[in-house]
N, C-alpha and C positions, 0 to 999 in steps of 0.2 A: 504494500500500500504506500502511496505517496504521503509525504508529511501532511498535506491538506486532507487527504482521505482519512488518515489515522486520527487527526485532530477532530474532524467532523464526527467520526464514528465514536470516539471516546465521549465527546460532548453530548451527542444524541443519546448514547447509552446512559449517560449520567442523568439526562432529563427524564428518560423512562424510569430509571431506577429510583430517583427522588420522588417522583409522582406515585409510583406503584408501591414503594415502601410505605408511604403515607396511607395508601388505600388498604394494603394487606394487614397493617399492624393492628387494626382494631378487631380483626376476625376472632382471635382466641379469647377476647375479654368482653366484647360488647354485649353478648346475650346475657351474661351474668350481671354486668353493670346496669343494664336496662331494667332489671328487677326493681331497682330503687327509684326509677323515674315515674312520674305520673303517666299512666297508660302503658308502662313497660311490662306490666304483668300479663299483657295480651301478646302471646308469642307470634300471632299473625302480624301484628304491627312491628314487632322486633324483626321478623323476617323481611318485612317490607322496608324497614329502615336500613338493614344490611344490604338489600338488593336494589334499593331505589337508585343508587349510583349507576347500576347496570342498565336500568330502564332509560335514563336520559342519555347515557352513552350510546345505547343501541339506536335511539331515535335521531341522534345528532351526528353520529360518526360520518355518514355519507355526506350530509350537508356541509360539515366542516371541511371534509376533503374536497368537495366541489368548490367551496369558498376559497380554499388555499390555492386551487388552480387559477383562480381569477384575480385575487388581490395579492398573492404571494404567500409563501409558507410562514415566514417569520411573524407577520402581523397576526395571523390566525393562531399560532402557537402562543404568542404573548397574551392574546385575548383569552384563550382557553385556560392558561395557567392562572391568570388573574381571577377568572370566574371560579376555578377550582379553589384558590386560596380563600376567596370570599365565602364560599360554601363551607369550607373547613372551619372558619371562625364562627359562622352561624351555628354549626353543629356544636362547637365548643361551648357556646353561650346558651344552648338550648335548655329551657326549663322543663320540657316534657318531650315525650316520644314524637309528637307531631312536628315539633321544630327540628328535631334530629332528622326526621324524614325529609323536611324541606332542605336542610343543609346538605344531606346526602344527594338529593336531586340536583342541587346547584353544583356540587362537586362533579357529578357526572356530566353536567352541561358543558364542562370544559373538555369536549371530546376531540382530543388532538392526536390520538394514536395514528390514524390514517395519514394525517398531515406530517407527522414526524417520520413515519416510514417512507412517505413519498419524498421527503427532504433527504433521507438517507440515499434513496435511489438517485436523486438529483446530484448529489455530491460525491458519488463513487462511480468508478468505471464498472461495466458489467462484469468483468472478470474478477473484480475485487468485492462485488456487492455481497456475495455469500458470506465473506468474512465479516463485513459490517453487520449483517443480519445476525450472524452467530454471536457477535459481541453484545448486541441488544438482547438477544434471547438469553444469553448467560447472565446478563445483568438483571433481567426480570426474575430468573430463577433464584439468583442470589438475594434479591430484594425480598422475595417471598420467604425463603428460608430464614433470613435474618429477622424478618418481621415476626415469625412465629416464636423465635427464641427471645427477642427483646421485649415483646409485647407484655408478658406478665411483669417483667422488671419495671417497665415504664408505668404500667398501671399502679404498681406499688408506690412509685415515687411522685408521679404527676397526675395520676388518675386518667380516666377516659377523656374528660374535657381537655386536659392537658395534651393528650395524644392527638385529639382533633386539632388543637391549636398548633401543635408541632407539624402536622401535615400541611397546614397553611404556610408555615415557615419554609418547609421543604419546597412547596410550589414557588414561593418567591425566590428561593435559592436556585431553582431550575431556570427561572427567568434570567438570573445573573449568569448562569452557565451559557444560556443561549446568546446573551449579549457579548460575553467575553470570548467564547470558544468557537462558536459556529459561524463559518463564513456565509455570505449571502449566496444562495443557490442561483444558478442561471435561470433566466426567463425561459419558460417552456409553455407557450400558449397551447391549450388543448385543441385537438383537431375537431373542427365543427362537425356535428351530425353523427358522431360515432357513439357518444356516451350511452344513449338509450339502448342501441343495438348491442354494444358490449355488455351492458348490465344484464340484458335478457339472455345473452349467450352464456354468461357466467352463472346466472341464476338457474338455468335449465340444464347445465352440464351434469350428467349423472355421476361422474367421478368426483367432481367438486362438491356435489350435494352430499355424498357420503362423508366427506371431510367436514363439511359444515354441520351436519348432524353430530359428528364426533365432537367438535369443539363446543357445540351447544350442550351436549350431554355431559362432557367432562367438567365444565364450569358449573352447570346446574347441580351435579353431584357434589362438587366441592363445597358450594355454598350451603346446600341442604345439610351436609355433614357438620358444618361449623355452627349450625343451630344446635346440634345434638352433642357433639364431642365435648365442649367445655363442661356441660352439665354431667356427662357420663364420667369424666375424670374427677369432678368434684364429688359425685355420688360414690365413686370408688375409694374416696378418702384422701385425695390429693388436693390441697388448697390451691386456689387460683394463682397465688404468688409463686407456687412451685411447679406450675405447668411447663415451664421452660425445661425442667429436668426430663420431661418426656420428649418435647419437640426438638431439643438440640441433638440428642443421639439419633433420633428418628431421621432428621433431615440429613445429618452427616452420613448415616448408614445408607439412606436412599440414594444419595449422590454417588457413593462408591458402587452400590449394586447396579445402578443404571448404566455404568460405563461400558460393559460388554455390548449392550444394545446400541449405544450411541456410536461406539467405535466401528461397528459392523454395518452402520446405516448407509455407507457408500455403495454397498452391494444391493441392488434393487430387490432380489429375491429374499435376502436376509432381512432387509428393511421391512418388507411386508410381513415376514414371519414374526419378527419381534413386535411389530405393530399389533398383530392379531393376538399374540401371546399376552401383551400388556393389557389389552382390553379384557381378555379372559381372566387374567389375574385380578383385575379390579372387580369383576363380577364375582369371582370366587371368594374374595375377601369380604364382600358385602353379604354373601350368602352365609358366611361363617360368623358374621358379627354378632348375631343374637346369642351365640355361645361364648363370646369373648368379653361381654360386658360384666361389670362387677369387680374386675381386677385391673389395677393399673398396669401390671405386666402384660396381660392379655390385650388390653386396649393399645398399649405401645406396639405390640406385635401387629395388630390390625393396622395401625397408622404406618408402620414400616411397609407392610404389604400394600397399603394404599399409595403412599407417596413414591415408592420406587417406580411402578408403572405410570403413575401420574406425571412424574418428571420426564420419563421417556416419551410419553405421548405429547406433552407440552412442547418438547423440542422437535418432534417429528411432524406435527400437524402443520405449522406454518411452512416448513420446508417442502412438504408434499403439496401444499396449496400452490406455492409459487412454481413448483416443478410441473404441476398438471394444468395450471392456468394457461390460456392462450398468450403468446408472447406480447400481443398488443393490448392485453387487458389484465395484466398482472395487478396493476393498481386497483382496478375495479374489483378483482377477485379478493384482494386483501381488505378492501373496504367492506365488502359484503361479509367476509369471514369475521371481521372485527365486530360488525353489527350483530351477527348471530351469536358470537361469543358472549357479548354483553347482555343479549336477550336471555341466554342461559343463566348468567349471573343473577339477573333479577328474578326470573321465574323459579330458579332453584331455591333462592333464599326465601321468597314468598311462600312457595309450596312447602318448603321445609318447616317454616313457622306454623303454618296451618296444620300440617300433618302431625307435627310433634305435640302441639297443644291439644289436639282433639283425640289422637289415636296413639301417641307415643312413638318411641324409637322404632318399633317394628314397621310402622307405616312409612317412615323416612327410608328405611332400608328397602322396603318393597318398591317405593317410588324410584330410588336410585337403581335398583336391580332391573326394573323394566327398561329404563333409559339405556343402561349398559347392555342388556340383552339384545335390544334392537340394534345398537351400534355394532355388536359382535357379528350379527347376521349380515349387516351391510358391509363390514370390513372384510369378511371372507370373500366377497365378490369384487373387492377393489382391484382395479387394474394396476399391475406392477409398473411404476413409472420408469421411463426410459433413462438410461445412463446419460448423465450430462458430460459432454466432452470437456476435459480440462485444458486450460490454456497455459 
């Protein structure tokens, strides 16, 4: 990579990481914190509060990407980060669950993922783009792992309102990274008359549809689980402040265990094999979960079985999407992929709250198992992507 490409890739990875660290860090602690808020005893509202961010992300991802094509990437990213920061401070000051929901919706309204990915493509040569995307993907994974570990510690020292305020500070820091590190991308006016046709082609592509269902299911399952898991760990005798003692070894272990799959992903046949095995492992873990509750050790084993294939799939899904998308419509495919991903975030959290409140953990497990079972059937019929020639 050239110095400019390396600088841009590091800077854009940092923007993704700061923003998503702020989003992920509330997952392990929010459901328990909400018990003390007016309205927080309603787990349906708690699920909506956790997932509301995904709803506005899903609604605005494509419009923000379209906007960035017309007025430039940087103004859109600045605007999105500012909206995100404002929503974070609203959630920090929220006196009840309803204001938290408003703050989360405002956080999600800063829908800049597609614009940042498009800027990455603008600032890197095609033969170097995979490296830049890998840096962003690695940063997202690191932010997620770090958030699970530091969340209980932050909750003990600054509380959930303080965590929300910290996410706002992270967003402002990301604006500083944009200003200081990211060069201006070249002007690339969109080709007239293609957008609607490209969108329709991507939407109806059967191979991309399998991957889009996959990212929907993966994030719906994740959010539904994090309505349930904090309570399960607490009920098993582990106080919230000690939950990091589970998350830290689980995340470290999952990153080690995922390496064989990631290292062999360059071979299309092995990539598909690992892809299907990862989904099957997620499903098997869920089917075993009713027998693993009640013990911190057994819940830790489940989380290890969950996060190992989760990390594998989180790395493979965007790679497969860009590989299977038409060359002239990769940006459109990524925009649709991001929209469906955040739809899964919202619906998974909302459904998890409703199911856990009215029917308990077994209903959440059944919901997740249905999503994963459908995905497994779809993945078996997935076309093996062609080998990409290396330059």
